[in-house]
PAKOLBA-294182 format. One line per 5 residues: number of its first residue (from 1); their letters; for each residue x, y, z of N, C-alpha, C. Coordinates in steps of 0.02 Angstrom, whole numbers, plus 50000, padded with zeros to 5 digits. Last residue first. Layout:
REM PAKOLBA-294182
NUM> a> X Y Z X Y Z X Y Z ~ ...
END
This chain:
REM PAKOLBA-294182
247> vrhrd> 47777 39298 52556 47752 39353 52513 47702 39326 52464 ~ 47827 39263 52723 47796 39241 52661 47770 39302 52622 ~ 47866 39303 52846 47911 39320 52790 47881 39299 52722 ~ 47780 39251 52935 47774 39323 52923 47818 39346 52865 ~ 47818 39120 52953 47764 39134 52905 47758 39208 52889
242> eyrsa> 47909 39117 53057 47934 39114 52988 47881 39133 52937 ~ 47817 39134 53167 47878 39173 53161 47905 39174 53089 ~ 47704 39071 53205 47703 39103 53139 47765 39146 53127 ~ 47766 38921 53288 47730 38984 53284 47730 39011 53213 ~ 47842 38805 53284 47776 38802 53315 47736 38866 53311
237> lkwwl> 47967 38828 53220 47925 38771 53202 47852 38780 53223 ~ 48022 38942 53277 48015 38938 53204 47966 38883 53183 ~ 48024 38902 53412 47981 38957 53392 47970 38957 53316 ~ 48122 38801 53406 48053 38784 53424 48005 38839 53402 ~ 48231 38882 53372 48210 38829 53327 48138 38810 53342
232> lprst> 48241 38960 53487 48223 38992 53424 48200 38940 53374 ~ 48278 38860 53581 48216 38897 53589 48193 38932 53524 ~ 48403 38819 53518 48346 38773 53523 48280 38810 53537 ~ 48468 38947 53406 48464 38911 53470 48404 38863 53469 ~ 48560 38978 53273 48491 38959 53288 48489 38916 53351
227> rrlvp> 48684 39016 53229 48662 39041 53294 48589 39026 53309 ~ 48693 38954 53102 48743 38941 53154 48719 38961 53223 ~ 48522 38911 53055 48587 38943 53046 48632 38929 53107 ~ 48396 38856 52957 48428 38843 53021 48501 38864 53013 ~ 48252 38922 52873 48324 38916 52880 48347 38901 52951
222> vrple> 48120 38841 52804 48139 38873 52867 48214 38867 52876 ~ 48040 38867 52643 48076 38829 52693 48095 38873 52752 ~ 47911 38843 52517 47954 38883 52561 47989 38839 52611 ~ 47897 38771 52355 47890 38762 52427 47937 38808 52467 ~ 47850 38761 52221 47875 38824 52249 47870 38823 52325
217> llsdg> 47791 38646 52183 47850 38665 52145 47878 38733 52167 ~ 47676 38632 52253 47731 38586 52270 47794 38601 52232 ~ 47595 38775 52308 47621 38739 52250 47679 38695 52272 ~ 47489 38755 52451 47549 38783 52420 47568 38742 52359 ~ 47389 38680 52510 47372 38717 52450 47431 38752 52417
212> lqcrg> 47440 38705 52674 47400 38664 52630 47378 38706 52570 ~ 47602 38779 52687 47531 38779 52701 47495 38734 52651 ~ 47762 38772 52758 47718 38752 52702 47646 38750 52726 ~ 47829 38917 52836 47809 38847 52839 47762 38833 52780 ~ 47958 39025 52771 47891 39010 52793 47881 38936 52799
207> rrttt> 48052 39106 52642 48044 39085 52710 47970 39074 52727 ~ 48122 39049 52493 48070 39089 52524 48055 39062 52593 ~ 48206 38968 52428 48234 39000 52488 48183 39048 52519 ~ 48120 38815 52380 48146 38882 52368 48183 38905 52430 ~ 48095 38654 52303 48100 38698 52361 48135 38763 52342
202> atlfg> 47982 38554 52214 48041 38598 52211 48039 38645 52271 ~ 47922 38391 52165 47923 38450 52208 47984 38492 52192 ~ 47933 38305 52058 47869 38308 52093 47864 38368 52139 ~ 48003 38314 51894 48010 38322 51966 47940 38330 51998 ~ 48000 38306 51756 47973 38251 51795 47981 38256 51870
197> agavm> 48029 38409 51675 48082 38360 51685 48059 38301 51728 ~ 47916 38488 51688 47926 38451 51625 47980 38398 51630 ~ 47940 38546 51812 47884 38500 51804 47893 38457 51742 ~ 48050 38624 51776 48056 38575 51830 48000 38523 51824 ~ 47992 38707 51680 48046 38661 51661 48054 38606 51713
192> athep> 47902 38779 51759 47876 38736 51705 47929 38686 51683 ~ 47993 38849 51837 47947 38803 51869 47918 38754 51818 ~ 48045 38926 51736 48088 38875 51767 48046 38825 51806 ~ 47943 39012 51703 47966 38964 51652 48011 38910 51681 ~ 47929 39090 51820 47878 39040 51802 47902 38990 51750
187> afegy> 48097 39088 51890 48041 39123 51859 47990 39070 51840 ~ 48214 39093 52027 48178 39059 51974 48122 39104 51949 ~ 48329 39071 52157 48308 39113 52101 48274 39072 52047 ~ 48390 39011 52262 48320 39025 52269 48291 39066 52211 ~ 48516 38970 52235 48509 39040 52257 48436 39058 52270
182> pycfh> 48441 38841 52139 48501 38873 52166 48490 38947 52179 ~ 48296 38758 52186 48320 38812 52144 48384 38843 52174 ~ 48287 38583 52195 48295 38645 52234 48326 38698 52189 ~ 48181 38439 52174 48227 38490 52148 48230 38549 52196 ~ 48149 38264 52168 48142 38329 52201 48199 38376 52181
177> dvtsg> 48166 38135 52125 48101 38167 52112 48096 38238 52136 ~ 48261 38015 52070 48271 38083 52096 48209 38124 52077 ~ 48280 37844 52109 48241 37896 52076 48253 37963 52110 ~ 48445 37772 52109 48382 37789 52143 48346 37843 52103 ~ 48571 37754 52064 48525 37699 52055 48458 37710 52088
172> tlqql> 48665 37855 52069 48642 37827 52133 48599 37764 52124 ~ 48694 37885 51936 48748 37877 51984 48725 37841 52047 ~ 48570 37898 51873 48618 37848 51848 48671 37834 51901 ~ 48517 38004 51947 48483 37939 51947 48530 37884 51924 ~ 48605 38107 51914 48602 38083 51983 48567 38015 51988
167> edkcf> 48580 38123 51776 48646 38104 51800 48643 38075 51871 ~ 48443 38161 51773 48466 38100 51739 48533 38076 51768 ~ 48446 38283 51846 48404 38227 51867 48430 38162 51838 ~ 48531 38358 51764 48549 38345 51834 48510 38285 51860 ~ 48460 38370 51647 48519 38327 51647 48542 38311 51718
162> aieeq> 48359 38463 51687 48342 38394 51667 48401 38347 51670 ~ 48432 38582 51727 48379 38551 51767 48370 38477 51750 ~ 48525 38612 51629 48546 38610 51699 48495 38574 51743 ~ 48441 38614 51515 48493 38563 51522 48515 38556 51594 ~ 48362 38726 51542 48331 38660 51534 48381 38604 51543
157> alptd> 48462 38824 51541 48423 38812 51601 48390 38743 51598 ~ 48504 38817 51407 48550 38798 51461 48513 38784 51526 ~ 48387 38859 51338 48415 38792 51327 48462 38770 51383 ~ 48369 38994 51397 48321 38940 51406 48351 38871 51394 ~ 48518 39065 51473 48466 39060 51422 48424 38997 51432
152> vqtlr> 48535 39130 51642 48558 39089 51585 48500 39083 51536 ~ 48483 39194 51751 48536 39229 51715 48566 39187 51657 ~ 48396 39118 51822 48369 39179 51792 48420 39217 51751 ~ 48475 39018 51875 48431 39002 51819 48404 39064 51784 ~ 48633 39016 51913 48577 39060 51925 48530 39053 51865
147> vhhrt> 48697 38849 51944 48689 38910 51904 48631 38952 51930 ~ 48762 38730 51988 48741 38782 52035 48733 38849 51999 ~ 48778 38637 51886 48835 38680 51903 48817 38736 51951 ~ 48661 38561 51874 48726 38529 51860 48785 38570 51886 ~ 48533 38572 52005 48564 38588 51940 48632 38553 51932
142> hagve> 48501 38493 52111 48516 38565 52124 48550 38596 52064 ~ 48397 38357 52167 48436 38391 52114 48442 38466 52128 ~ 48418 38241 52305 48379 38284 52262 48426 38320 52214 ~ 48426 38088 52389 48461 38136 52347 48411 38175 52305 ~ 48398 38032 52558 48375 38043 52489 48418 38096 52455
137> qggav> 48446 37897 52671 48432 37967 52654 48417 37972 52579 ~ 48491 37774 52712 48421 37790 52722 48401 37861 52706 ~ 48618 37743 52677 48606 37761 52747 48535 37783 52760 ~ 48617 37733 52543 48618 37670 52580 48604 37682 52654 ~ 48628 37870 52516 48565 37835 52501 48561 37770 52540
132> wqrlh> 48761 37889 52560 48707 37930 52587 48639 37895 52576 ~ 48830 37804 52477 48831 37792 52549 48774 37830 52583 ~ 48807 37869 52356 48780 37801 52365 48780 37782 52439 ~ 48881 37984 52381 48808 37988 52372 48775 37920 52381 ~ 49011 37934 52387 48980 37962 52447 48904 37965 52441
127> vasml> 49027 37900 52253 49031 37848 52304 48997 37872 52368 ~ 49020 38027 52195 48969 37976 52178 48968 37921 52231 ~ 49061 38142 52329 49074 38108 52266 49017 38060 52252 ~ 49017 38296 52409 49014 38223 52405 49029 38199 52334 ~ 49136 38431 52415 49070 38404 52401 49073 38328 52398
122> esppv> 49236 38525 52530 49228 38468 52484 49155 38447 52477 ~ 49253 38699 52523 49231 38641 52563 49213 38585 52515 ~ 49342 38852 52530 49322 38792 52494 49304 38735 52542 ~ 49267 38995 52613 49321 38946 52606 49297 38884 52568 ~ 49200 39134 52532 49183 39073 52569 49239 39022 52560
117> rnhrd> 49202 39255 52466 49252 39242 52518 49232 39184 52563 ~ 49124 39264 52357 49095 39288 52420 49140 39273 52480 ~ 49189 39201 52256 49188 39274 52253 49156 39305 52316 ~ 49164 39066 52288 49231 39094 52295 49229 39170 52298 ~ 49050 38994 52270 49052 39038 52328 49118 39078 52333
112> wsnaq> 49070 38906 52169 49023 38961 52156 49023 39012 52212 ~ 49149 38804 52221 49182 38858 52184 49135 38917 52171 ~ 49147 38700 52328 49097 38752 52317 49127 38813 52282 ~ 49229 38559 52246 49216 38604 52302 49168 38659 52281 ~ 49207 38387 52198 49242 38451 52192 49228 38493 52254
107> glmas> 49126 38278 52206 49195 38270 52226 49237 38333 52220 ~ 49024 38337 52075 49035 38288 52128 49110 38280 52142 ~ 48974 38425 51983 49029 38448 52027 49043 38399 52083 ~ 48863 38392 51915 48925 38396 51876 48985 38417 51918 ~ 48757 38397 52011 48778 38333 51981 48845 38336 51944
102> ivyct> 48733 38446 52165 48753 38476 52102 48789 38423 52062 ~ 48592 38400 52269 48660 38391 52246 48672 38422 52177 ~ 48508 38406 52418 48506 38430 52349 48577 38437 52322 ~ 48453 38282 52521 48512 38323 52507 48511 38341 52433 ~ 48328 38249 52637 48343 38256 52566 48403 38303 52559
97> ssfgl> 48304 38124 52766 48315 38192 52742 48328 38190 52667 ~ 48242 38040 52915 48264 38040 52845 48269 38113 52822 ~ 48279 37975 53078 48256 38028 53034 48280 38016 52962 ~ 48322 37896 53182 48272 37869 53137 48242 37922 53092 ~ 48425 37937 53260 48359 37960 53280 48303 37932 53236
92> qqlvp> 48535 37882 53196 48524 37867 53267 48453 37884 53288 ~ 48526 37942 53070 48515 37870 53078 48500 37852 53150 ~ 48558 38074 53102 48493 38058 53072 48477 37984 53081 ~ 48689 38057 53149 48638 38085 53193 48569 38066 53167 ~ 48758 38010 53035 48754 37969 53096 48699 37992 53144
87> lahtl> 48736 38122 52942 48707 38055 52932 48704 38014 52996 ~ 48810 38236 52982 48737 38234 52990 48709 38163 52986 ~ 48949 38209 52964 48925 38235 53028 48849 38228 53037 ~ 48973 38149 52839 49014 38130 52896 48983 38151 52963 ~ 48875 38204 52753 48882 38132 52760 48917 38115 52825
82> nnlyg> 48900 38339 52766 48832 38314 52779 48835 38239 52792 ~ 49030 38353 52724 49018 38354 52796 48946 38337 52814 ~ 49018 38357 52587 49040 38294 52617 49027 38294 52692 ~ 48872 38441 52528 48938 38442 52559 48955 38374 52590 ~ 48760 38474 52443 48791 38408 52444 48861 38406 52473
77> ddfti> 48670 38583 52421 48736 38582 52389 48772 38515 52392 ~ 48568 38586 52566 48583 38613 52500 48656 38604 52483 ~ 48460 38477 52648 48528 38503 52645 48541 38527 52574 ~ 48311 38462 52747 48346 38467 52682 48415 38497 52691 ~ 48176 38390 52822 48247 38406 52833 48282 38405 52765
72> gvvkg> 48011 38428 52879 48056 38409 52826 48128 38430 52843 ~ 47923 38364 53016 47964 38419 52991 48008 38392 52935 ~ 47769 38327 53101 47824 38310 53056 47861 38374 53035 ~ 47647 38268 53177 47699 38315 53198 47763 38299 53160 ~ 47512 38253 53057 47556 38229 53110 47608 38282 53126
67> sregr> 47413 38187 52925 47429 38240 52972 47472 38211 53027 ~ 47391 38158 52749 47407 38134 52816 47419 38195 52860 ~ 47352 38231 52642 47328 38162 52646 47341 38131 52714 ~ 47403 38355 52616 47346 38351 52660 47317 38282 52667 ~ 47518 38367 52545 47456 38363 52506 47394 38358 52550
62> lypql> 47611 38361 52646 47606 38423 52607 47541 38425 52567 ~ 47594 38228 52684 47577 38282 52731 47568 38348 52695 ~ 47644 38159 52574 47573 38150 52594 47549 38203 52643 ~ 47783 38210 52572 47733 38228 52522 47661 38216 52544 ~ 47880 38165 52658 47839 38222 52680 47780 38235 52633
57> atisl> 47951 38068 52593 47909 38047 52649 47862 38102 52672 ~ 48015 38155 52500 47971 38101 52478 47923 38079 52533 ~ 48091 38236 52585 48036 38265 52548 47988 38212 52521 ~ 48118 38153 52745 48138 38174 52678 48078 38204 52642 ~ 48084 38205 52914 48068 38168 52853 48102 38198 52792
52> gqygl> 48076 38185 53087 48111 38217 53032 48105 38175 52969 ~ 47946 38205 53196 47979 38156 53154 48011 38192 53095 ~ 47933 38276 53360 47934 38282 53288 47968 38223 53256 ~ 47936 38278 53498 47888 38234 53466 47885 38240 53391 ~ 48032 38344 53564 47969 38380 53556 47916 38338 53521
47> arlfs> 48136 38255 53549 48108 38264 53616 48041 38300 53614 ~ 48164 38275 53414 48139 38211 53436 48106 38217 53505 ~ 48215 38405 53420 48155 38391 53380 48123 38326 53403 ~ 48328 38379 53500 48275 38424 53525 48210 38412 53487 ~ 48404 38307 53413 48380 38274 53474 48323 38314 53505
42> mqrqf> 48431 38409 53320 48392 38350 53300 48364 38312 53360 ~ 48506 38498 53402 48444 38519 53368 48400 38460 53349 ~ 48615 38420 53440 48569 38446 53491 48503 38466 53460 ~ 48674 38398 53315 48650 38341 53355 48600 38364 53408 ~ 48706 38530 53282 48658 38492 53240 48630 38433 53279
37> dapav> 48800 38558 53379 48737 38595 53379 48685 38558 53338 ~ 48902 38472 53340 48871 38463 53406 48804 38500 53411 ~ 48934 38526 53211 48907 38458 53220 48873 38447 53287 ~ 48877 38693 53179 48926 38648 53210 48895 38579 53220 ~ 48828 38751 53024 48803 38731 53090 48852 38680 53119
32> slsrf> 48853 38880 52917 48887 38821 52946 48861 38809 53016 ~ 48796 38996 52879 48771 38935 52847 48805 38872 52871 ~ 48862 39103 52934 48800 39081 52967 48774 39016 52939 ~ 48963 39138 52850 48979 39097 52909 48917 39067 52940 ~ 48963 39205 52725 48911 39156 52741 48930 39110 52799
27> gtgke> 49139 39236 52710 49070 39244 52689 49025 39188 52713 ~ 49248 39282 52847 49232 39243 52787 49157 39250 52772 ~ 49256 39346 52967 49274 39384 52907 49260 39347 52842 ~ 49315 39213 53069 49279 39276 53062 49303 39314 53000 ~ 49332 39049 52996 49356 39105 53036 49315 39168 53021
22> papai> 49187 38938 52987 49252 38963 52965 49271 39026 53005 ~ 49111 38832 53110 49109 38894 53071 49180 38913 53048 ~ 49112 38654 53087 49129 38714 53126 49130 38776 53082 ~ 48968 38586 52999 49041 38592 53010 49054 38653 53054 ~ 48867 38558 52888 48868 38536 52957 48942 38531 52976
17> qhftl> 48806 38678 52771 48862 38638 52797 48850 38620 52871 ~ 48647 38693 52764 48700 38690 52713 48756 38646 52740 ~ 48471 38665 52788 48540 38667 52812 48587 38671 52752 ~ 48305 38702 52816 48360 38708 52768 48426 38711 52805 ~ 48152 38617 52852 48214 38649 52875 48266 38648 52819
12> ipias> 47991 38648 52828 48045 38612 52795 48109 38649 52814 ~ 47843 38639 52928 47909 38669 52914 47955 38621 52877 ~ 47676 38653 52891 47731 38605 52896 47797 38639 52880 ~ 47524 38674 52916 47582 38716 52930 47641 38670 52944 ~ 47420 38586 52902 47424 38640 52853 47482 38688 52867
7> hsqvt> 47422 38497 53004 47441 38470 52940 47449 38526 52888 ~ 47488 38611 53129 47439 38563 53104 47463 38538 53037 ~ 47571 38676 53271 47574 38652 53202 47517 38604 53187 ~ 47496 38803 53369 47522 38735 53364 47519 38712 53292 ~ 47548 38968 53383 47500 38923 53353 47530 38854 53345
2> pm> 47616 39019 53541 47619 39007 53469 47563 38962 53446 ~ 47542 39137 53657 47565 39069 53642 47566 39058 53567
END
């Protein structure tokens, strides 16, 4: 039997696009979760007694100040289909979430994926972001241009991190306290930059549930992919299935 979740084992789910999968042969098809599947997954969480939370709402649990059957919900990149397909489901269930947005590419498309044969998909605009926040959801930062922080110089990395926070706060009128490392790539100096910019947490692509005592600036997450069935989702949440990937 799986180990039951406690306050020291908190999953943060990672989604990208909530949209039908692109045609076979395209890159990263697995990162597209069909809208109907997303609704079933979220309803399944609710039926299991989980409360879906944004990173802000999750913080007391991550720090061990509260305990409960909770799961973080995050979206990377800020696709428009998060607004159109995920928001109504989250609102219906009373869930909150955090969407990590690329501040200098609002209203554009995922051009950073072009070389991986990923079809273009529209990103939320400033107007869409305000609708997202008005809908009870949260905006986080994902740099200004989806850069690989480990491949740019220090001044540019600092600009991508700090200016992203400033731009998103001005656009949404809301505080942006949470960051996500693009591609999951970072070094200790980037963690220091994130802290210096005033972010309270940062998420990675490292797999695993969050444990009490984990650095809030290097939080692991649990990927939810196109073929993640409800039984597998439950196993990811309630057992050490994802924790075995921790390094």
